[in-house]
C-alpha positions as CSV (number, residue, x, y, z in Angstrom):
1,X,5.6,19.0,11.9
2,X,5.1,16.6,9.1
3,X,1.5,15.3,8.8
4,X,-0.1,12.3,7.3
5,X,-3.6,12.2,5.8
6,X,-5.5,9.0,5.9
7,X,-9.2,8.7,5.0
8,X,-11.9,7.5,5.0
9,X,-11.4,5.8,8.4
10,X,-13.3,3.5,9.1
11,X,-13.2,2.1,5.6
12,X,-14.7,-0.8,3.7
13,X,-11.5,-1.1,1.6
14,X,-9.9,1.8,-0.2
15,X,-8.1,4.5,1.8
16,X,-6.4,7.6,0.6
17,X,-3.0,8.0,2.1
18,X,-0.7,11.0,1.7
19,X,2.3,12.3,3.5
20,X,5.4,14.3,2.9
21,X,9.0,13.3,3.8
22,X,12.4,14.6,3.1
23,X,13.4,11.1,2.0
24,X,12.8,9.5,-1.4
25,X,11.6,6.2,0.0
26,X,9.0,5.0,2.5
27,X,8.0,1.8,4.1
28,X,4.2,1.5,4.6
29,X,3.0,-1.4,6.7
30,X,-0.3,-2.7,8.1
31,X,-0.1,-4.6,11.3
32,X,-2.7,-6.6,13.2
33,X,-3.2,-5.8,16.9
34,X,-0.6,-8.4,17.9
35,X,2.0,-6.5,16.0
36,X,2.2,-8.9,13.1
37,X,2.9,-7.4,9.7
38,X,0.1,-8.4,7.3
39,X,0.8,-5.9,4.5
40,X,4.1,-4.3,3.5
41,X,4.7,-1.7,0.8
42,X,8.2,-0.6,0.0
43,X,7.8,2.7,-1.9
44,X,11.2,3.7,-3.3
45,X,10.2,6.6,-5.6
46,X,8.6,9.5,-3.7
47,X,8.3,12.4,-6.1
48,X,9.7,15.5,-4.3
49,X,9.2,13.7,-1.0
50,X,5.5,13.4,-1.5
51,X,3.4,10.2,-1.3
52,X,-0.2,10.3,-2.5
53,X,-1.8,7.0,-3.3
54,X,-4.6,4.6,-2.4
55,X,-4.2,1.8,0.0
56,X,-6.5,-1.2,-0.6
57,X,-7.3,-3.3,2.5
58,X,-10.6,-4.7,1.1
59,X,-9.1,-8.2,1.4
60,X,-8.5,-8.0,5.1
61,X,-11.0,-9.2,7.7
62,X,-13.2,-6.7,9.5
63,X,-11.5,-5.3,12.6
64,X,-8.9,-2.8,13.8
65,X,-5.4,-2.6,12.4
66,X,-2.4,-0.3,12.7
67,X,-1.0,1.5,9.7
68,X,2.7,2.4,10.1
69,X,4.5,4.8,7.8
70,X,8.3,5.2,8.1
71,X,10.2,7.6,5.8
72,X,13.3,9.5,6.8
73,X,12.4,11.3,10.0
74,X,8.7,10.6,9.6
75,X,7.4,7.7,11.8
76,X,3.7,7.6,12.2
77,X,1.3,4.9,13.5
78,X,-2.4,5.2,13.1
79,X,-5.2,2.9,14.0
80,X,-7.5,2.0,11.1
81,X,-10.8,0.3,11.2
82,X,-11.9,-2.1,8.5
83,X,-15.7,-2.4,8.3
């Protein structure tokens, strides 16, 4: 299936995020554990269905969050830990 790479996790701020999708757009969101969206990135230009970028969560408080990626048939949620 389609996979998503996300590292380092735990992180102090910068994370590398990459995934593939058959779609040309993606919505990347970071939620707190209550489900509230605290970061939202609308990426509308996936080159060849590939996303490869850095996510900066250094401004967030220490704790556990959920990263959600939705793009075409890809829908992934991953817990991330901010140190």
